[in-house]
Backbone as a ProteinNet text record, in pm:
[ID]
protein_1_A
[PRIMARY]
XXXXXXXXXXXXXXXXXXXXXXXXXXXXXXXXXXXXXXXXXXXXXXXXXXXXXXXXXXXXXXXXXXXXXXXXXXXXXXXXXXXXXXXXXXXXXXXXXXXXXXXXXXXXXXXXXXXXXXXXXXXXXXXXXXXXXXXXXXXXXXXXXXXXXXXXXXXXXXXXXXXXXXXXXXXXXXXXXXXXXXXXXXXXXXXXXXXXXXXXXXXXXXXXX
[TERTIARY]
88.8	-2.6	96.8	49.1	157.1	104.9	200.8	160.9	72.4	44.1	-70.4	-190.9	-206.1	-340.6	-374.1	-274.4	-310.8	-350.9	-275.9	-325.7	-480.7	-501	-629.7	-718.3	-693	-799.9	-822.5	-700.6	-721.5	-812.8	-792	-874.6	-1016.8	-1054.9	-1187.3	-1247.8	-1140.6	-1193.9	-1239.9	-1168.1	-1189.3	-1328.1	-1331.2	-1439.1	-1575.1	-1562.3	-1679.7	-1730.8	-1636.7	-1652.5	-1735.8	-1710.9	-1770.6	-1925.6	-2021.7	-2146.6	-2172.4	-2080.9	-2076.4	-2027.2	-1957.3	-1907.8	-2006.3	-2098	-2203.5	-2307.2	-2316	-2447.2	-2398.4	-2267.2	-2202.2	-2232.8	-2203.7	-2233.9	-2372.1	-2462	-2601.5	-2633.6	-2610.2	-2605.7	-2571.1	-2454.9	-2395.5	-2451.5	-2522.2	-2594.6	-2739.6	-2809.4	-2948.5	-2944.4	-2871.2	-2887.3	-2844.2	-2939.9	-2908.6	-2829.5	-2793.5	-2724.6	-2610.4	-2535.5	-2432.1	-2304.6	-2238.9	-2124.1	-2014	-1877.4	-1777.2	-1828.6	-1885.7	-1907.9	-2017.2	-2111.2	-2215.1	-2147.1	-2027.3	-1981.4	-1867.5	-1809.2	-1737.9	-1823.6	-1932.2	-2045.8	-2096.5	-2108.3	-2171.6	-2054.2	-1914.4	-1822.6	-1769.7	-1780.8	-1763.9	-1876.7	-2027.6	-2128	-2098.9	-2057.6	-2037.4	-1922	-1807	-1697.1	-1705.7	-1791	-1814.4	-1913.7	-1999.7	-2095.9	-2026.6	-1949.4	-1871.5	-1774.9	-1741.4	-1637.1	-1694.2	-1826.7	-1904.9	-1972.4	-2020.4	-2099.9	-2005	-1894.2	-1818.8	-1770.2	-1740.4	-1707.9	-1841.9	-1963.1	-2075.3	-2117	-2079.9	-2092.9	-1970.9	-1865.5	-1759.8	-1803.1	-1851.5	-1905	-2007	-2118	-2232.4	-2209.5	-2113.1	-2071.3	-2007.5	-1926.2	-1822	-1905	-2001.4	-2118.1	-2177.1	-2256.6	-2315.8	-2228.4	-2122.8	-2003.4	-2005.5	-1971.8	-1954.4	-2067.7	-2158.8	-2299.3	-2320.7	-2330	-2388.1	-2261.2	-2164	-2038.6	-2007.1	-1896.8	-1836.7	-1948.8	-2003	-2086	-2212.4	-2259.3	-2394.9	-2361.6	-2251.2	-2188.6	-2199.5	-2125.4	-2107.7	-2275.1	-2361.9	-2492.2	-2568.8	-2547.5	-2610.2	-2557.1	-2443.7	-2370	-2409.9	-2447.7	-2496.1	-2662.6	-2732.7	-2864.9	-2862.4	-2801.3	-2772.3	-2747.1	-2637.9	-2603.5	-2718.9	-2797	-2923.3	-3034.3	-3051.2	-3129.2	-3105.2	-2971.4	-2931.8	-2923.1	-2889.2	-2892.9	-3063.4	-3143.7	-3273.7	-3316.5	-3262.7	-3300	-3222.6	-3103.9	-3048.6	-3099.7	-3159	-3226.8	-3348.5	-3423.7	-3568.3	-3527.4	-3448.2	-3399.6	-3372	-3284.1	-3219.3	-3333.6	-3415.3	-3520	-3624.6	-3658.2	-3752.8	-3711.1	-3573	-3514.2	-3496.6	-3446.8	-3442.9	-3536.8	-3658.9	-3807	-3844.1	-3823.1	-3868.2	-3809.5	-3673.3	-3612	-3656.4	-3665.9	-3736.4	-3847.4	-3949.4	-4082.7	-4078.7	-4005.7	-3992.1	-3938.3	-3842	-3780.2	-3873.7	-3939.3	-4054.1	-4141.1	-4207.6	-4304	-4271.1	-4148	-4086.7	-4056	-4042.6	-4020	-4155.4	-4270.6	-4410	-4444.4	-4373.9	-4406.6	-4331	-4405.6	-4315.8	-4184.4	-4090.9	-3978.2	-4013.3	-4103.3	-4117.7	-4185.5	-4241.5	-4310.5	-4248.4	-4105	-4032.5	-3966	-3962.9	-3914.2	-3789.3	-3691.9	-3544.9	-3528.2	-3449.4	-3427.9	-3314.2	-3340.3	-3240.9	-3171.5	-3033.7	-2949.2	-3063.5	-3065.6	-3115	-3021.8	-2981.9	-2880.3	-2978.8	-3090.2	-3155.4	-3156.8	-3175.5	-3167.7	-3015.9	-2931.8	-2770.8	-2755.7	-2814.1	-2795.6	-2833	-2963.8	-3031.4	-2974.3	-2920.1	-2839.9	-2692.8	-2647.1	-2506.4	-2527.5	-2637.5	-2672.6	-2697.6	-2790.6	-2817.9	-2717.7	-2618.4	-2490.2	-2389.5	-2407.8	-2299.6	-2350.5	-2483.3	-2532.6	-2488.3	-2463	-2402.8	-2263.6	-2212.4	-2058.2	-2063.2	-2198.2	-2186.9	-2144.6	-2172.4	-2109.6	-1965.6	-1907.8	-1758.3	-1714.7	-1764.6	-1746.5	-1732.4	-1851.9	-1839	-1737.2	-1697.8	-1577.5	-1422.5	-1432.1	-1331.7	-1297.8	-1403.8	-1431.4	-1382.3	-1414.4	-1375.8	-1228.1	-1170.2	-1018	-905.1	-914.8	-820.1	-812.9	-895	-894.2	-894.4	-839.3	-850.3	-891.6	-911.6	-971.9	-884	-773	-666.2	-644.2	-661.5	-655.4	-785.3	-907.8	-1023.1	-1053.6	-984	-990	-914	-797.4	-723.7	-776.3	-835.7	-911.4	-999.6	-1097.6	-1217.3	-1168.9	-1043.7	-1010.8	-971.2	-874	-844.2	-976.2	-1068.8	-1211.3	-1265.2	-1277.4	-1323	-1250.2	-1128.3	-1027.1	-1047.2	-1028.6	-1071	-1199	-1313.9	-1454.8	-1457	-1401.1	-1417.8	-1350.7	-1214.6	-1176	-1230.3	-1272.6	-1353.6	-1491.9	-1555.8	-1693.4	-1659.5	-1564.1	-1518.9	-1515.2	-1428.7	-1399.8	-1541.5	-1653.3	-1759.9	-1851	-1839.7	-1917.5	-1864	-1720.7	-1670.8	-1718.6	-1702	-1739.3	-1897.7	-1979.5	-2130.5	-2137.5	-2086.3	-2101.8	-2058	-1931	-1902.1	-1995.6	-2079.9	-2191.3	-2309.1	-2343.7	-2435.3	-2424.9	-2294.9	-2256.3	-2296.4	-2258.7	-2256.4	-2421	-2500.5	-2640.3	-2710.9	-2634.8	-2665.4	-2790.2	-2803.3	-2930.8	-3068	-3034.4	-3166.3	-3177	-3229.7	-3228.5	-3341.1	-3433.1	-3541.9	-3472.2	-3395.1	-3286.3	-3183.2	-3116.6	-3056.1	-3110.8	-3258.5	-3314.6	-3361.1	-3368.8	-3431.2	-3303.3	-3178.2	-3058.6	-3012.5	-3040	-2999.7	-3084.8	-3220.8	-3293.8	-3275.9	-3245	-3206.1	-3097.4	-2963.3	-2867.4	-2882.9	-2960.5	-2989.3	-3086.1	-3178.2	-3248.9	-3177.4	-3065.4	-2977.2	-2887.1	-2829.3	-2749.8	-2818.5	-2957.4	-3050.9	-3045.4	-3070.3	-3078	-2953.5	-2846.2	-2724.6	-2650.3	-2728.9	-2681	-2755.1	-2862.1	-2906.9	-2862.5	-2830	-2769.6	-2652.8	-2571.9	-2427.4	-2431.2	-2521.6	-2544.4	-2560	-2625.5	-2673.3	-2585.4	-2496.6	-2428.2	-2267.2
-112.6	4.5	126.5	223.3	333.7	452.6	524.8	637.1	731	735.4	817.7	788.4	632.3	586.1	609.3	585.5	624.3	764.4	851.1	990.2	1004.9	949.2	937.4	886.4	784.5	723.3	808.5	863.5	974.1	1081.9	1140.5	1230.4	1197.4	1066.8	1008.8	1019.4	975.3	958.2	1071.1	1203.5	1348	1395.7	1354.6	1423.1	1332.7	1186.3	1141.1	1193.2	1205	1245.7	1409.2	1468.7	1622.2	1592.4	1504.5	1472.9	1444.4	1341.7	1294.6	1419.9	1496.4	1601.5	1691.2	1734.4	1826.6	1779.4	1647.2	1581.1	1533.3	1552.8	1517.4	1659.1	1780.1	1884.5	1916.6	1863.8	1885.6	1807.7	1666.3	1581.5	1639.9	1691.4	1729.5	1879.1	1952.7	2044.2	2065	1972.9	1953.9	1856.7	1758.7	1648.8	1707.1	1723.1	1788.8	1740.5	1600.1	1507.8	1450.3	1498.2	1461.9	1459.2	1334.8	1321.7	1272.1	1248	1189.4	1046.1	962.2	836.2	839.2	932.1	954.1	1021.1	1120.9	1180.7	1067.9	995.4	872.4	782.9	758.7	657.7	707.6	862.1	899.6	913.5	944.1	956.8	812.8	710.1	559.6	525.9	540.6	517.2	563.7	707.9	759.4	704.4	674.5	597.4	480.3	420.8	249	251.8	328.1	332.5	390.9	484.9	546.5	418.6	347	239.4	107.5	71.6	-29.1	-19.1	115.3	141.4	122.6	180.5	151.6	-4.4	-86.5	-213.4	-266.8	-253.8	-289.5	-291.4	-159.6	-125.2	-213.3	-226.2	-274.8	-427	-499.7	-637.3	-657.3	-578.2	-579.6	-570.1	-481.8	-481.2	-593.1	-649.9	-739.5	-883.9	-896.7	-1002.7	-996	-877	-856.7	-897.3	-847.9	-858.8	-1012	-1089.7	-1221.7	-1294.1	-1236.2	-1319.1	-1267.1	-1130.9	-1081.2	-1016.7	-1003.1	-943.7	-806.7	-750.7	-631.7	-494.3	-520.9	-407.5	-421.8	-521.8	-538.5	-473.6	-510.1	-445.5	-309	-263.4	-85.4	-41	-91.8	-49.3	-48.8	-173.9	-183.7	-61	-54.2	34.4	156	203.2	324.3	366.9	261.3	253.1	242.3	195.8	167.3	318.1	373.8	515.1	612.6	601.2	689.3	659.4	501.4	488.4	530.5	510.3	559.9	721.8	768.9	901.3	979.1	944	964	901.8	784	719.8	840.6	862.3	956.8	1090.1	1140.1	1256.4	1243.9	1155.9	1139.2	1128.3	1030.5	995.4	1138.8	1226	1335.1	1427.1	1460.9	1536.3	1514.6	1381.7	1336.2	1402.2	1347.7	1369	1538.6	1604.3	1752.6	1827.7	1775.6	1849.4	1804.4	1697.5	1687.6	1769.6	1784.9	1875.4	2016.2	2059.1	2203.7	2226.5	2160.2	2155	2152.8	2066.8	2048	2181.2	2230.3	2355.3	2482.8	2491.7	2596.8	2592.9	2467	2462.3	2468	2443.4	2450.5	2622.4	2678.4	2831.5	2899.7	2833.6	2901.1	2858.4	2765.5	2710.3	2796.7	2826.2	2855.8	2786.3	2852	2784.4	2614.8	2621	2505.7	2383.6	2437	2323.7	2300.9	2346.9	2319.4	2174.4	2108	1952.5	1948.2	1891.2	1894.2	1763.9	1774.8	1645.8	1575.8	1450.6	1350.1	1288	1225.9	1106.6	1022.4	992.8	888.1	784.8	675.1	593.4	548.3	524.9	480.4	589.7	728.5	832	867.6	853.4	841.7	724.7	614	515.9	541.1	588.3	608.4	748.5	842.9	936.8	914	812.1	759	687.2	613	531.1	637.8	746.5	831.8	903	949.7	1036.2	937.7	797.7	714.7	639.4	618	544.1	587.3	715.9	756.7	718.1	676.3	610.3	470	429.9	288.7	316.8	439	486	457.6	524.6	509.2	385.7	280.9	141.9	92.8	160.1	134.2	175.8	296.8	356.1	263	238.8	139.1	18	-45.2	-141	-128.3	-5.5	30.5	40.1	89.4	114.6	120.7	182.9	175	84.9	-7.6	-96.6	-243.9	-333.5	-476.7	-557	-691.6	-752	-765.3	-748.9	-762.4	-620.8	-488.3	-379.9	-286.9	-348.1	-273.1	-270.9	-364.9	-350.6	-253.3	-233.6	-96.9	14.5	32.4	156.2	179	103.4	103.1	170.6	92.6	131.6	270.2	328.6	459.5	566.2	515	582	587.9	502	475.4	566.2	569.6	645.9	799.3	837.8	992.5	1048.3	950.8	981.1	983.9	913.8	887.4	1023.5	1048.6	1167.5	1295.8	1326.4	1430.9	1457.3	1341.9	1348.6	1383.6	1339.6	1380.2	1523.2	1564.3	1720.6	1797.1	1730.6	1780.3	1782.1	1704	1676.7	1778.3	1783.4	1899.9	2052.6	2065	2184.4	2236.2	2139.4	2119.9	2169.6	2107.8	2146.3	2283.8	2322.2	2459.5	2575.4	2552.2	2620.7	2617.3	2494.3	2484.5	2544.2	2584.6	2662	2805.2	2872.9	2980.1	3008.8	2919.2	2942	2959.5	2906.6	2917.7	2876.4	2724.1	2661.4	2685.3	2766.2	2782.3	2661.1	2564.3	2431.3	2441	2528.1	2538	2608.5	2706	2763.8	2645.5	2579.2	2461.5	2370.1	2337.2	2237.7	2283.3	2412.1	2485.1	2481.3	2538.4	2543.2	2387.5	2290.8	2134.6	2114.1	2127.3	2085.9	2138.3	2276.3	2341	2273.2	2253.6	2205.4	2075.7	1985.1	1867.1	1870.5	1950	1990.9	2045.9	2136.8	2177.1	2043.8	1973.5	1863.6	1751.7	1744.3	1657.4	1708.2	1815.1	1889.9	1884.1	1908.1	1900.9	1777	1643	1529.9	1513.6	1550.1	1527.3	1610.5	1720.1	1817.6	1790.6	1717.5	1689.1	1558.5	1504.9	1359.4	1407.9	1514.2	1544.2	1643.4	1715.8	1816.1	1745.2
-4.5	8.9	-16.9	-79.9	-108.9	1.8	8.4	117.6	60.6	-72.6	-146.9	-83.4	-75.4	-65.6	68.3	171.9	308.4	332.7	252.9	261.4	226.2	103.4	65.5	152.6	220.3	320.7	451.4	487.4	595.9	561.2	430.2	392.1	392.7	325.8	326.4	481.9	573.2	706.9	760.2	742	774.3	712.1	582.7	518.5	538.3	605.1	632	761.3	843.1	995.4	1015.8	903.4	916	943.2	887.3	927.3	1092.6	1140.6	1266	1364.2	1294.5	1412.1	1396.5	1325	1335.6	1454.7	1397.1	1492.1	1652.3	1668.7	1791	1854.8	1792.1	1865.3	1896.4	1806.7	1853.4	1956.8	1973.9	2075.1	2198.4	2223.5	2343.8	2392.9	2274.2	2298.4	2346.6	2306	2337.9	2460.4	2491.3	2579.1	2703.8	2831.1	2927.3	3051.6	3030.8	3118.6	3065.4	2955.9	2903.7	3024.6	3014.5	3103.6	3009.8	3076.5	2996.8	2943.1	3019.2	2954.4	2851	2872.9	2747.2	2614.8	2659.3	2528.3	2483.7	2543.4	2447.9	2365.7	2453.5	2385	2263	2253.5	2101.2	2022.5	2041.5	1981.1	1917.3	2006.5	1965.9	1858.5	1888.8	1792.5	1654.3	1658.5	1535	1424.4	1539.5	1467.4	1396	1503.6	1464.1	1322.7	1337	1209.5	1098	1113.5	981.2	943.9	1011	990.5	919.9	993	919.5	770.4	744.6	636.9	524.3	499.1	405.9	374.4	483.7	473.1	423.6	476	405.3	246	231.5	77.4	8	61.8	-17.1	-38.3	71.8	43.7	-15.1	-24.1	-103.9	-233.8	-280.4	-442	-451.2	-364	-408.2	-417.1	-327.9	-347.9	-488.5	-509.9	-640.1	-770.2	-751.7	-869	-889.9	-783.6	-810.6	-856.5	-841.5	-873.7	-1056.9	-1062.5	-1194.9	-1259.5	-1220.7	-1282.1	-1226.3	-1285	-1229.1	-1268.3	-1375.4	-1420.6	-1362.9	-1319	-1236	-1075.6	-1040.3	-927.4	-910.7	-1015.1	-1025	-1018.9	-1118.8	-1111.1	-979.4	-908.4	-791.4	-678.6	-697.6	-598.4	-619	-761.4	-781.5	-735.7	-744.7	-685.2	-528.5	-491.2	-339.1	-285	-328.4	-307.8	-301.2	-415.9	-424.6	-284	-289.6	-171	-25.5	1	136.6	161.2	33	48.8	93.5	47.8	92.6	203.1	245.4	388.9	499.3	476.6	578.8	575	445.6	461.5	542.7	523.4	601.7	773.2	785.8	941.3	1000	938.9	1003.3	1005.3	899.3	889.8	1024.1	1043.2	1159.7	1265.6	1301.5	1434.7	1455.3	1350.8	1354.4	1358	1290.7	1327.1	1447.8	1499.1	1642.1	1743	1726.6	1819.8	1784.4	1691.3	1650.7	1718.9	1708.1	1742	1902.5	1950.2	2097.7	2155.4	2088.5	2141	2129.5	2023.3	2002.6	2120.9	2135.5	2242.3	2381.1	2404	2545.3	2566.2	2447.3	2487.6	2534.9	2490.9	2551.4	2664.8	2750.2	2868.6	2986.8	3097	3203.1	3251.9	3324.4	3358.4	3438.7	3538.1	3600.7	3497.1	3387	3319	3191.6	3194.6	3070.9	3082.9	2940.6	2956.8	2917.6	2985.5	2955.2	2880.7	2785.5	2680.7	2755.2	2764.8	2827.5	2724.8	2777.1	2680.1	2614.3	2510.9	2480.5	2379.5	2414.9	2340.9	2208.2	2210.8	2091.8	1983.8	2014.7	1946.8	1881.6	1982.1	1936.2	1822.6	1846.8	1756.6	1604.9	1625.7	1481.8	1437.9	1501.2	1444.4	1386.8	1449.4	1389.7	1250.5	1247.3	1132.5	1003.5	1056.6	963.9	928.2	975	939.6	849	882	838.5	707.5	690.9	598.5	431.9	408.5	282.1	240.8	367.8	366.4	288	265	174	33.6	-0.3	-141.9	-137.2	-9.8	-10.2	-26.2	22.3	-1.9	-149.7	-196.6	-350.2	-442.2	-408.4	-433.9	-414.2	-274.9	-242.9	-329.5	-358.2	-443.4	-585.3	-614.6	-777.4	-751.3	-657.1	-688.3	-581.8	-471.2	-363.2	-280.1	-261.6	-178.7	-204.5	-140.3	-171.3	-49.5	-75.1	18.8	167.6	130	239.2	287.6	219.8	291.2	346.3	292.8	339.7	524.3	566.9	717.8	775.2	713.8	761.4	718.7	616.8	581	669.2	694.5	771.7	933	972.3	1092.6	1121.7	1005	975.4	983.5	908.5	911	1069.4	1121	1242.1	1350.6	1374.5	1449.7	1404.9	1297.4	1228	1290.4	1256.7	1309.7	1471.4	1537.9	1687.1	1729.8	1675.5	1747.2	1702.9	1581.8	1548.6	1607.4	1631.4	1699.9	1838.9	1901.3	2054.5	2072.2	1960.4	1979.4	1936.8	1877.5	1856.6	1978.4	2072.6	2195.4	2282.9	2272.5	2362.5	2319.9	2188.6	2142.5	2179.9	2141.2	2201.9	2341.2	2429.7	2547.2	2599.7	2514.7	2522.5	2495.8	2381.3	2329	2427.1	2490.3	2577.6	2710.9	2765.5	2870.7	2832.1	2708.2	2663.5	2658.1	2656.5	2632.4	2772.3	2885.5	3008	3031.4	3018.3	3039.4	2960.5	2862.4	2788.9	2677	2729.6	2675.6	2566.9	2562.2	2446.7	2352.1	2360.8	2248.3	2187.5	2272.2	2236.3	2145	2177.4	2122	1946.6	1964.9	1822.4	1753.2	1800.2	1700.5	1660.6	1765.5	1726.9	1587.7	1629.7	1515.2	1377.5	1382.2	1252.3	1175.3	1269.6	1228.8	1165.3	1206.5	1160.6	1045.3	1021.2	900.6	781.6	820	708.8	676.9	774.2	739.6	647.5	672	597	429.3	429.2	281.1	229.5	275.3	246.4	174.4	252.6	214.3	79.2	70.3	-77.4	-171.8	-149.6	-254.7	-272.1	-159	-212.3	-301.9	-307.6	-395.3	-525.3	-544.9	-692.1	-755.3	-658.2	-710	-798.3
[MASK]
+++++++++++++++++++++++++++++++++++++++++++++++++++++++++++++++++++++++++++++++++++++++++++++++++++++++++++++++++++++++++++++++++++++++++++++++++++++++++++++++++++++++++++++++++++++++++++++++++++++++++++++++++

């Protein structure tokens, strides 16, 4: 494996982690009971999913290529990239819309009736998949050129480490912003919802641009 390919994989890892970075900021901004363990869990889940999705995409194309040939594998990869883009869009739009509505409704309530949003592993799990699912297409590109069966594991480990570190940075950054808001959790929820909605739209636009 050449040094140029390793640099390319690191760049892939950084690029793929940008969605996870944005959502990790959202998580630590909106959840009111984030601690070190929960922060590490968020970063780990984003890193894990960003590693699993390219691996899954690679093996799906490999399997289809073995059955119907490389042309069929390439076509299946293109269809898969389109489908997962819209799945990711829908998931982030739903979660972001929910956060936005909750924040707006909370603003209208007196302080003693405001509902604080607590950490939810289920929600983090869904968001980690939603932000990583477009990385299936990266697995397709790996199959087309820069990876082999013997090197794909090294590539996904590099992606996982990059995403984990950058997501952890996002968690710390979100916590910093949350402190600046001084407990205005309704505002935090609105900001988080808007970020997720914008990210959902961006994922679709980036697929077609």
